[in-house]
N, C-alpha and C positions, 0 to 999 in steps of 0.2 A: 633598506635606505634609512628605515629608522634607528637602526644598529649604528649604522654610519654615522646618522645626526647625534645618535647619544657619545659616541669616542668622541666626534669632535667636540662638542660641547664640554665632554670632562675635559679635554686637552685645554680650550679655551680656558674654564674655569681655574683649572691648576696653574697656569701662567700669568692670570690676574690677582689670584694670590700673592703673587710674588712682589707686586705694586709696581709695575713697569713703569719707566720713563716713556713719556707722551711725545712723540716726534710728529710734529705736522709739515705736509708739503702742500703743494700750491692745489692739489687736488681736494683739501680741507678746507679751501676759501673757496673752491668753484661750485660747490655744494650750496653756496648762498651767494651764487653770481656775481663773484667779484671775478673782476676784468683776468683772461686767462692771456699766456704770453702771446699769442697772436691777435687777439682782441688789441691789447698793447702794441703791438707792432705797427698795425692799421693807424692807431691812434696816432703815434709819433711819426707817423709819414703825412696825414693829414694836416696835423695842428703843428709841426715845426716847418717853418720856411726860412730856408736857406740858399744863398744864390752862389753861385761860384767856388765851390768848394769839393774840390776833388774826392776827398773822404767822405764826405757826406753821400755824397751822388753815388760812390760805389756801393757804401751800406747801404742806400735804399733799393738800388739794384739788386742786391743780395736778397733783399726781405722780398722784392717783386719776385724774384726766382723760385722763392718758396724756402728758402733758407730761415731757420728759428732765430729768434732776436737774441740770442745767448751767443750762439756761434756766429751772426753775424759781427758782434760786438768784441768777439774774439779774433776774427779775420782782419777789421779794418779798425787801424787806430784813429782815435779821431780826437780834435785838438779838445781842451778843457772847456773851452766855451760850448763847445756844442754837447760835450758830457753834462754839464750844467743846467742846457735846455732839456736834455733827455729826462732828466732827475726830476726837475720841475713838471713838464706834463707827465711823467710818470705819478709823481705824488696827486697831481691834478685828478687824473684818472680813478686812481684807486680809491683817494681819500671821499671823495664824492658817492662812491658806494658804498664805501665802508661807514658813513654815517645815515647812508641810507637804511643799512641794515641795523645800526644801533635802533634808530626810531621806530622800524618797524616790531623789533624785538620785543618793546617796552609794553607791549599789552597783550604778549603772548608769553606765558609762565613755562612752557616746555621748548623755549624756540632752538636753543642750542643743544646739539647733542652731546658736546665735550661736558656741558653743564651735568648730564646725567652720570657721564663716566668719571669725572671728578666727586661727585656724590658719591658714588660707587666706591671708588678707591679709599675716600675718605672715612667710609664706614668700618673701617678698620680702626686697628691703633695707630696709624700713620698719620703723622702731622706735618711733613713736607712732601709737596710733588714737583717734581720736574716736566715741563713743558720745552720742548727745542723747537724752534719754528726758525723756515726761511723765509716765511712771509710777511711783508710790511705792515698788513691788516692787525686790527684791533680784536678780531673776533675770539680770540683767547681769553683776552682781557674782560670783553664782554661778557663772556660763559661763565668766569669766577665769580664777577660781580652778581651772575644771575642768580646764582645758590649762596652768597653771601661768602664767598672764599676771598681773603686778603690775597692781592696778587701782587709779585714784585719782579720790574723788569729792567732794574739796576739804577732807578729813582726812586725818590720820595715820593710820596704822594701830595694831592694837592693840584692848584690852579697852575701853580708854577714850580715847577719838580727839577732836581738837581741830582746828580749823581750823589748815591749812598752806598756803601759796603751792605750787602744782603746780612752780615752779622749783627748788625745795629739794628735791626727790623725784627722785634719780639712781640709775636702774636701766637694765639694760640695752635692755627692751623696757617697754612702759607702753600701757596702755588710760587713756585719760581718759574718766570718765563722768558728763557733765552732766546733773544731772536738775533740771529747771527747775522742778519743783512740788514739789521735798522729797523725803523719804525715810523709808521705815519706821523707819531707826535714827539719826534724827536728833532731837534733843529740845534743850528750852530752860530753864535753872532761873529761880527767881523772880528773879535778877537777871539776866535776859538773858543770859549765857553761854551758847551752842551747844557740846552735845559730840553724839558718836558712839558708839552702844552696838550691838555686833552679837548679831543672833538672839534678843534677850528676849522673853518669852511675855507680859508684863504691862508697862503703862508704871509707872516707877518712880516711889516719893513721891518728890515736890517736882519733877518735870518733865513738859514737856508736849510733845505730838508737832508737831513741826516739819515739816508738811505743808499744802499749800495747797488748800483746796476748789475746786471749780469756781465761776463766777460772779463777783457783784463781788469777793468776798474776796481771789481770786485776782490783781487788778489793783492791789489796795491793797497786799498783803503782798509783790510781786514787785518793788518798790522799795526792798526792806529787804536786808541781809544775811540767809544767806546768798546769795539771790537774786538781787538786783544783779550781783554777779563774776561765780555762773554764767552767768547768761543772757548778760554779757559774752563769756566765755570759750566759751559755745555760738554766739555770733553770729560771732566771730573765726577758730573751726574754722571755721564755713559758708564765712565769707568766701574763708579761706586753701585753699580746696578747690574742685577743679571737679569732682567726683563725687560723688555721694549713693545710699545703699541706703535706703530707707524700708521699715520692714517691720510692717505692720500699723498705719500711720498713715495718719488720714484727712484730713489737710489743714485741720483746724478749730482749729488752736491759733496765736494771734498771738504768742505768743514764741517760735514757731521760723518758722512759714512765711513771714514777710515775707520773710526776708535770703535765703531758701531759694527761692523764688518770684523774685526780682528778680535774684539768681543766676542761675536755669537760661533765663530770659527775656532778659535783657542779656548773658549772658556765653556763652550757649550752653553752660552746664555739664551735664553727664550725668547721667540719672534714673535709678534703677531703684524701680519700686514693687514691692511683695509682700503681697498681702493677700486674704483671702476674698474680700472684696467690695469693689469700689471705691466709693466714696463722690462722690455728686453733684460736691460740693468739687472732689474729684479729678479725675473725668472731663472738669469743667469749665475745671481748669486744663490739663491734657495735649491737651485737643480744641478748645479756644477761645483760651486767654491766651497763646499762643505759646511754649510751651515747645517745644523742637526738637529737641532729642536725650532720647529718653525710653524706655524699657520698662516697661510695666506688666502685671503678671499678674493674674487673679482668677478665682476658682473657676468652672467652668462645667457644668451639668447633674450636679454630684456629682463626676463621674470626669473630666472633662476640664477645659481651662484655655483661657479666654479672653486673649488676648495682644493688647496694645495697641502700637505699635511706630511711631517716627517714621521708619521703615525702608520702610512699609505703609502704603497710602493706606485700608484697611480694617480692621479687628480680624479678628485668625488664631486658631481654633480648633484646638487641639492634644489630642491624645490623652493622657492621663497627667496627674500632678500635678505642676506646676511652680509652684502659687501659692503653696504653703506655702515656709519657708525650707529644709527638708529637699529637695523638691522642686527648687526653684532650683539648689541647690548642684550638682543632678547636671550640670547645665548648665557648670559652670564647673570 
């Protein structure tokens, strides 16, 4: 087992040397007790009160039968007023926990594992990193600030932020955070103007959260700004790099995975996957679709790690936790 661990360690270190693009999925936030899709589903059912609406009743019925939130939203076309209520309640639930995490992190130096990874990547000659995330929360931003790294999300810094091109930001080193589904800190006013507001507890009067709900709405809104530019930048980051590290990402989002999958299959790009449980889509990708250079870590029996490696014919079981980001960092 020690020989296997050494080989996996060397493979991980080799991949990290290429300064991977960091891809964050919902699993990266669940580690900090941010709401899951299932908890969001329950919150929406309990906190949105709508009478005599056939679409809403069918939607709730799907959720009650165990249909996941995204599938329910895809299968049932809800009117605009209901979608707005869903966005507001989604913002309320996630924002509350997000701010709790922020204040909890202030007194703990090594609170964010992502901070350690960013420090590791910046220990080279690298001056710019790219983080792509499907999450609304600001954990990636907090992780950057925890280690004094400047982060760019498409907006200026300050208390009232406006859109700005990344090329206008001149700093010694920078982390670009491409939030393809929006952010808790983004809002749009009645005239359609976008602004960014940090760490507010309630939605300001006259503003509406700029986040994209799962389902059909996701594909409608992402053709508009700021999502169109952000997705283009995320695609460019994936295209320009040949190494990727996916944290809590299940390979179930079309806005990210097409470019990522194609690069791994056609260009032999290196891929690291760290998650508690590999999804069926992930296993299919690394097992059957032709990904040639990969390392994937998942929890096994609570205290062990199952590792899938392109250098081994079958999965390897290691003692200890290497499937979390903190655990993986021990290897590099």
